[in-house]
N, C-alpha and C positions, 0 to 999 in steps of 0.2 A: 719265756721271759728271763728266767734266771741265767740260762745259757748265754743270752745276749749280754746281760750285765757283766758276766765273767769275761766275755770277749772284749767288751769295752775296757774293763779294768786292765786286762792283760795287755791290750794295745797301748794304753797310756802309760802303764808301768814300764814296758819295754822302751817306749819312745822317750820317756824321761831319762832313762839310763843312757840311751843312744845319744841324746842331745845334751847330756850332762846337766840336767835340770833337776832340782830337788822338788819333792812334793811339798805342799803346805805343811808347816809345823803343826797345824791343827788336825791333821789326818787322824791321829788316835781319838781325838774328841769326836770327830764326825763318825768314826767307826762305831763308837759306843752310843752316840746319839742316834744313829740309824738303827742300831739294834734295839735301843730303848723305844724309839718311835714304832718299830715293828711290833714289839711286845705289847705296847699300849694299845695300838689299833687292833691287834688280834683279840685282846680282852674286850675292847669296846664293840667289836662285831664287824661283820663283813662290809657294811656300808662305810665304816670308818677306814677300813683297809683300802677300799676303792677310792675314797675321798683323799686319803693320803697319797696314794699312787697318782691320782689325777693331779693333785696340787704340785707334788715334787716334779713330775714329768713335764708339766706345763712350764715351770720355771727352767728346767733343764733344756727344754726345746728352745726357749727364748735365749738362753745362754749359748747354746750351740749355734743358733742363727746369727748371733753377734760374732761368734768366732768364725763362722763361714764367711760373713761379710768382710771381716778383717783379712782373712786368708786370701779371699778373692781380690781384695785391693792390693795385696802384696804381689800377687801373680807368681808366687813361688809355693813350695810345699804342696805340690799337686797331690801326692799320695796321702798326706795328712788331710787335705781338704776332702778328698774322696771318702776317707774313713769317717770323718766327722759328719759329712752329709748322710752316710749310711746310718751312723749312730743316732743322728737327729731323727731320721725316719723311724728307727726302732723305737725311740723314746716316745715319739708322737703316736705310734701304734699302741703303746702301753697306755698312754694318756687317754686315747680314744676309747679303748676297751673299758678302762675304769670309769670314764665319763658316762658311757652307756649303761653302766651298772648302777649308777647313783640316781636316786630320786631326790626331788627337792625336799630338803629338811633343814630347818633353820640351825639346829645344833651342828649338823654336819657341815653346813656352809661356813659357820663360824670356825669350826675346826680346820676346814680346808683353807680358809684365809690365813689363819694362824700358821699353818704348815707352809703355805706359799711364802709368807714373810720371813719365817725362820730359814727357809731354803735360800731365799735371796740374800739374807744376812750372812749365811754360811759362805756363799759364793763371794760376796764382797770382802769378807774377812780373809778368805783363802787367797785372794789376789794380793793382799797386803802382807800377810804373815807367812 
């Protein structure tokens, strides 16, 4: 899983440079936020780690699907479209694995919904800033 995440990061990092696009100014905040979320879930236990993974990946898959739809409508950027489809499948696999690991637990469900909403907010803010 971690190797795939590094592959995704590396691709987007290189693509931004190639296309002369800057990353969101919020990247440092998301870096520390991700680290904090990972630390908190590891303290809370395995079911929270899986709930966090499931929540984040579900939102990321939705985000990738919107990007896929947009790129398909353009009819250009074939290589990027191919990569994003692959990355979307990777993330959906991570989500599926985490989902299978979770049992129904009200506190975990609350945490999962909070994580989804924070991830959606991060994406919305990143599009603007």
